[in-house]
C-alpha positions in Angstrom: -122.1 -29.1 -40.4 -124.7 -30.8 -38.2 -124.0 -33.1 -35.3 -126.6 -35.5 -33.9 -126.6 -37.9 -31.0 -126.3 -41.5 -32.1 -126.8 -44.2 -29.4 -126.6 -47.9 -30.2 -126.1 -51.3 -28.6 -122.6 -52.5 -28.2 -121.5 -56.1 -28.6 -122.8 -57.1 -25.2 -126.1 -55.2 -25.4 -125.1 -52.1 -23.3 -125.7 -48.7 -24.8 -122.8 -46.8 -26.3 -122.9 -43.1 -26.8 -122.0 -41.7 -30.2 -122.2 -38.5 -32.3 -123.0 -38.5 -36.0 -121.3 -35.5 -37.7 -123.0 -34.7 -41.0 -122.1 -32.4 -43.9 -124.3 -29.5 -44.8 -125.5 -31.3 -47.9 -126.0 -35.0 -48.8 -123.0 -37.1 -47.5 -120.9 -38.6 -50.2 -120.0 -41.5 -47.8 -119.9 -42.5 -44.2 -116.9 -43.0 -42.0 -116.6 -44.8 -38.6 -114.0 -43.3 -36.3 -112.2 -45.1 -33.4 -110.6 -43.0 -30.7 -107.3 -43.6 -28.9 -106.8 -45.7 -25.8 -108.7 -44.2 -22.8 -109.8 -41.2 -24.9 -113.4 -40.5 -26.0 -115.4 -39.4 -28.9 -115.2 -35.8 -27.5 -111.4 -35.8 -27.3 -110.1 -32.7 -29.1 -108.5 -34.7 -32.0 -111.6 -36.9 -32.4 -113.9 -33.8 -32.7 -111.7 -31.9 -35.1 -111.0 -34.9 -37.4 -114.7 -35.8 -37.5 -115.7 -32.2 -38.1 -113.2 -31.7 -40.9 -114.2 -34.9 -42.6 -117.8 -33.7 -42.5 -116.7 -30.4 -44.0 -115.3 -32.5 -46.8 -118.6 -34.2 -47.4 -118.1 -37.4 -45.4 -120.5 -38.2 -42.5 -118.6 -39.5 -39.4 -119.8 -41.6 -36.5 -117.5 -41.3 -33.4 -118.5 -43.1 -30.3 -117.2 -43.8 -26.8 -116.0 -47.4 -26.2 -117.5 -49.2 -23.1 -116.9 -47.4 -19.8 -115.5 -44.2 -21.4 -117.1 -40.8 -22.0 -120.9 -41.2 -21.9 -121.1 -44.9 -22.7 -122.4 -47.4 -20.3 -120.5 -50.3 -18.8 -117.1 -50.7 -17.0 -113.9 -49.9 -18.7 -112.2 -52.7 -16.6 -114.3 -55.3 -18.5 -113.1 -54.3 -21.9 -110.5 -55.9 -24.1 -109.0 -55.2 -27.5 -111.3 -57.9 -28.9 -114.4 -56.4 -27.3 -113.5 -52.9 -28.7 -113.3 -54.5 -32.2 -116.7 -56.1 -31.6 -118.1 -52.7 -30.7 -116.8 -51.2 -34.0 -118.6 -54.0 -35.8 -121.8 -53.2 -33.8 -121.4 -49.5 -34.7 -121.2 -50.4 -38.3 -124.3 -52.5 -38.0 -126.2 -49.6 -36.4 -125.1 -47.3 -39.2 -126.2 -49.9 -41.8 -129.6 -50.1 -40.1 -129.7 -46.2 -40.3 -129.2 -46.4 -44.0 -125.6 -45.2 -43.8 -123.2 -48.2 -44.0 -119.6 -47.1 -43.4 -117.3 -47.1 -46.4 -114.3 -45.7 -44.5 -112.7 -46.6 -41.2 -110.5 -44.2 -39.4 -108.6 -45.1 -36.2 -106.3 -43.0 -33.9 -103.6 -44.8 -31.9 -105.0 -48.1 -30.5 -108.2 -47.2 -32.4 -106.1 -47.5 -35.5 -105.2 -51.1 -34.6 -108.8 -51.7 -33.9 -110.1 -50.6 -37.3 -107.5 -52.8 -39.0 -108.8 -55.8 -36.9 -112.4 -54.9 -37.6 -112.2 -54.1 -41.3 -112.7 -57.7 -42.6 -116.0 -57.9 -40.6 -117.5 -54.9 -42.2 -118.3 -55.7 -45.9 -119.1 -52.2 -47.0 -115.7 -50.8 -46.0 -113.4 -50.0 -49.0 -110.7 -47.9 -47.3 -109.0 -47.8 -43.9 -106.9 -45.0 -42.4 -104.8 -45.1 -39.3 -103.2 -42.3 -37.3 -100.3 -43.0 -35.0 -101.3 -46.7 -34.7 -99.2 -49.3 -33.1 -98.2 -52.3 -35.2 -98.8 -54.6 -32.2 -101.8 -53.8 -29.9 -99.7 -55.0 -26.9 -97.6 -51.8 -27.4 -100.2 -50.0 -25.2 -99.0 -52.0 -22.2 -95.8 -49.9 -22.0 -98.0 -47.1 -20.4 -98.4 -49.2 -17.3 -95.5 -51.7 -17.6 -94.5 -51.1 -14.0 -97.9 -52.5 -12.8 -97.9 -55.5 -15.1 -96.6 -57.9 -12.4 -99.3 -56.8 -10.0 -102.0 -57.2 -12.6 -100.7 -60.7 -13.4 -100.5 -61.7 -9.8 -103.7 -60.1 -8.4 -105.9 -60.2 -11.5 -106.2 -56.5 -11.8 -104.7 -53.2 -10.7 -105.5 -49.5 -10.8 -103.2 -47.5 -13.1 -102.9 -43.9 -13.9 -103.2 -43.0 -17.6 -103.1 -39.3 -18.7 -103.6 -38.4 -15.1 -106.8 -40.5 -14.6 -107.3 -43.7 -12.7 -108.3 -46.9 -14.7 -108.6 -50.5 -13.7 -106.7 -52.9 -15.9 -107.5 -56.6 -15.6 -105.5 -59.7 -16.5 -108.1 -60.5 -19.2 -107.1 -57.4 -21.1 -103.4 -58.4 -21.0 -104.1 -61.9 -22.1 -106.3 -60.8 -24.9 -103.9 -58.1 -26.2 -100.9 -60.4 -25.9 -102.7 -63.0 -28.1 -103.6 -60.4 -30.8 -101.4 -59.8 -33.8 -102.1 -57.6 -36.9 -99.7 -59.0 -39.5 -102.1 -61.7 -40.8 -105.1 -59.3 -40.8 -103.0 -56.7 -42.6 -102.0 -59.2 -45.2 -105.6 -60.2 -45.8 -107.1 -56.7 -45.3 -108.4 -56.5 -48.9 -109.0 -52.7 -48.5 -107.0 -49.6 -49.4 -104.9 -48.6 -46.5 -103.5 -45.2 -45.5 -100.9 -45.1 -42.7 -100.3 -41.7 -41.1 -97.7 -41.2 -38.5 -95.5 -38.5 -37.0 -91.7 -39.2 -37.1 -91.4 -37.5 -33.7 -94.2 -39.4 -32.1 -92.8 -40.1 -28.6 -95.7 -42.4 -27.6 -95.9 -44.8 -30.5 -92.7 -44.7 -32.5 -92.7 -44.2 -36.3 -91.2 -47.7 -36.7 -94.7 -49.0 -36.0 -95.9 -47.3 -39.2 -93.2 -49.0 -41.1 -94.2 -52.4 -39.8 -97.8 -51.8 -40.7 -97.0 -50.6 -44.1 -94.7 -53.5 -44.9 -97.2 -56.1 -43.6 -100.1 -54.7 -45.8 -100.6 -55.3 -49.5 -101.3 -52.7 -52.1 -103.1 -50.4 -52.5 -101.4 -48.8 -49.5 -100.1 -45.3 -48.8 -98.0 -43.6 -46.2 -98.2 -39.9 -45.2 -95.8 -38.3 -42.6 -97.4 -36.0 -40.0 -94.1 -34.2 -39.7 -93.7 -32.7 -36.2 -97.2 -33.6 -35.0 -97.4 -35.2 -31.5 -99.2 -38.5 -30.8 -102.4 -36.9 -29.7 -102.5 -34.3 -32.5 -102.9 -31.5 -29.9 -102.2 -28.8 -32.5 -105.5 -28.1 -34.4 -103.6 -27.7 -37.7 -102.3 -31.3 -37.4 -105.7 -32.8 -36.8 -107.1 -30.7 -39.7 -104.3 -31.8 -42.0 -104.8 -35.4 -41.2 -108.5 -35.2 -41.9 -108.1 -33.3 -45.1 -105.5 -35.8 -46.3 -107.7 -38.7 -45.5 -110.6 -37.1 -47.4 -108.6 -36.5 -50.5 -106.9 -40.0 -50.4 -110.2 -41.8 -49.7 -112.0 -40.1 -52.6 -110.3 -42.6 -54.9 -111.9 -45.5 -53.1 -115.3 -44.1 -52.0 -118.4 -44.2 -54.2 -118.3 -41.7 -57.0 -120.4 -38.6 -56.6 -122.6 -37.7 -59.6 -122.1 -34.0 -60.1 -123.0 -31.6 -62.9 -119.8 -30.7 -64.7 -118.5 -27.2 -64.5 -119.1 -24.9 -67.5 -116.7 -25.7 -70.4 -115.2 -22.2 -70.3 -115.8 -21.0 -66.7 -116.2 -22.0 -63.1 -119.0 -23.4 -61.0 -119.5 -22.1 -57.4 -121.2 -24.5 -54.9 -122.1 -23.7 -51.3 -120.6 -26.2 -48.9 -122.0 -24.7 -45.7 -125.4 -23.2 -46.0 -125.0 -21.7 -42.5 -122.0 -19.7 -43.5 -120.0 -18.8 -46.6 -117.7 -21.8 -47.2 -117.8 -22.4 -51.0 -116.2 -24.8 -53.5 -115.0 -23.4 -56.8 -114.8 -26.0 -59.5 -113.1 -25.2 -62.8 -112.4 -27.2 -66.0 -109.5 -29.7 -65.9 -110.7 -31.0 -62.5 -109.3 -28.0 -60.6 -110.8 -26.9 -57.3 -110.3 -24.0 -54.9 -112.1 -22.8 -51.8 -113.7 -19.5 -51.0 -114.9 -18.1 -47.6 -115.2 -14.9 -45.6 -113.3 -14.0 -42.4 -114.8 -15.0 -39.0 -115.6 -11.3 -38.2 -118.2 -11.1 -40.9 -119.8 -14.5 -40.3 -117.5 -16.8 -42.3 -115.1 -19.6 -41.1 -112.0 -18.3 -42.9 -111.3 -21.6 -44.7 -110.6 -20.0 -48.1 -109.8 -16.8 -49.9 -112.5 -14.0 -49.9 -114.0 -13.0 -53.2 -111.8 -9.8 -53.3 -108.8 -11.9 -52.5 -109.6 -14.0 -55.5 -109.8 -10.9 -57.7 -106.5 -9.7 -56.4 -105.0 -13.1 -56.9 -106.2 -13.2 -60.5 -104.7 -9.8 -61.2 -101.4 -10.7 -59.5 -101.0 -14.1 -61.1 -101.8 -12.7 -64.6 -99.3 -9.9 -64.0 -96.6 -12.4 -63.1 -97.3 -14.6 -66.0 -97.4 -11.8 -68.5 -94.0 -10.5 -67.4 -92.6 -14.1 -67.4 -93.7 -14.6 -71.0 -92.1 -11.4 -72.1 -88.8 -11.9 -70.2 -88.5 -15.5 -71.5 -89.1 -14.4 -75.1 -86.4 -11.7 -74.7 -84.0 -14.1 -72.9 -83.8 -11.8 -69.9 -82.8 -13.0 -66.4 -85.8 -11.7 -64.5 -85.4 -14.1 -61.6 -88.6 -15.2 -59.7 -91.1 -12.4 -59.7 -93.2 -11.6 -56.7 -96.4 -9.5 -57.0 -98.1 -8.0 -54.0 -101.7 -6.9 -54.6 -103.7 -4.7 -52.2 -106.9 -2.9 -52.8 -109.1 -0.2 -51.3 -112.8 0.2 -52.0 -113.4 3.9 -52.2 -117.2 3.6 -52.5 -119.8 1.1 -53.5 -118.9 1.2 -57.2 -115.1 2.0 -57.3 -112.0 0.3 -56.0 -108.3 0.9 -56.4 -105.9 -2.0 -56.8 -102.2 -1.5 -56.1 -99.4 -3.8 -57.3 -96.0 -3.9 -55.8 -93.7 -5.8 -58.2 -90.5 -7.4 -57.0 -88.0 -8.5 -59.7 -85.0 -10.4 -58.3 -83.1 -11.1 -61.5 -80.0 -9.6 -63.0 -81.8 -6.8 -65.1 -80.6 -3.5 -66.4 -82.7 -0.5 -65.4 -84.1 -0.3 -69.0 -85.2 -4.0 -68.8 -86.7 -3.5 -65.4 -88.7 -0.4 -66.6 -89.9 -2.3 -69.6 -91.2 -5.3 -67.6 -93.2 -2.9 -65.3 -94.7 -1.4 -68.5 -95.5 -4.9 -69.7 -97.3 -5.6 -66.4 -100.0 -3.1 -67.4 -100.7 -5.2 -70.5 -101.8 -8.1 -68.4 -105.2 -9.3 -69.8 -106.9 -9.3 -66.3 -105.6 -5.7 -65.8 -107.1 -4.6 -69.1 -110.3 -6.4 -68.3 -110.6 -4.6 -64.9 -109.9 -1.2 -66.5 -112.2 -1.8 -69.4 -116.0 -2.1 -69.7 -117.3 -5.3 -68.2 -120.8 -6.5 -68.9 -122.3 -9.1 -66.6 -125.4 -11.0 -67.7 -127.3 -13.0 -65.0 -129.8 -15.8 -65.8 -131.6 -18.3 -63.6 -131.2 -21.9 -64.7 -134.4 -24.1 -65.0 -135.0 -26.3 -61.9 -132.8 -29.5 -62.0 -131.0 -28.3 -65.1 -128.2 -30.8 -66.0 -126.5 -29.2 -68.9 -123.9 -26.5 -69.2 
């Protein structure tokens, strides 16, 4: 993955600071990401989601709204409407860069902002929200105790996430006048609503209101026990992976050479490391990688783990076929496979087979014998010939 600075002019002409996260290869599409209220493009969840989407082949622009992070301007001058305008300005900058956004992703108040901005960005075909409020005015609860002062004096300094921010009456007036129901009803784009049922900042009932107000196609995915800010890396990664898979239905199709009719195709996804996609027939995909200690990123099984997995899965399936044919209660089998490479050319695989069913000793012994008849077992013990050829440049056939 590559990350580049991306500075552009916001709605009022000031410079906004962004980063464009790019996949290792040609992006399949571009996404525009809106961060949470008073967060920034470099907030941990923003970074992780953008990086993970890039790993899934989607370029992502994340930027700091006015007065936040490295962007110019004063936060006190901003409103929900101006943030929406900045999203439209960001889309314009991407369009001029030859990368118009097809996907909008918004976290918390940023989720409300992408819903509001979607109709103004014609290239967008899909919108995803994470922990978004159904009513932008929901954010006011974070400083409700200062609202009277803001209304009376025109502004007040409030503490948000331990940092001081000036909130002005113009922000309150704007957000009070903003509703999403009509925009959701007329969204005209596929919508994915993601929310944690235990979100203590923006309750999950907000997700329900958004989902009900929107028209199909729409989807909802629970973030289980994730907190509002997705502070656990696994939660941010899960959200991004889910968005990438869901959005693939609505993003431009990628022209790919089909996998061999009776085999698999291996494609590098990260030329700086070892992250690899494995495409098989029947539209099946798996991921391979190496551990971090040997230069990988540990996002998939290692090649030896795949070999062990093939042996173990074949063993289990072979025993299952035999037990079912005999009508035996073998229970759910478990096969543990380990291996040891004794030298450059020889390896020893060990299988530990657990049979939980109601079997006689004779039946148990017979199933262990059947395990040795597994086709992958026989292939590994037999003579294997490997022929290697180089395809012609730009070959498009199998």
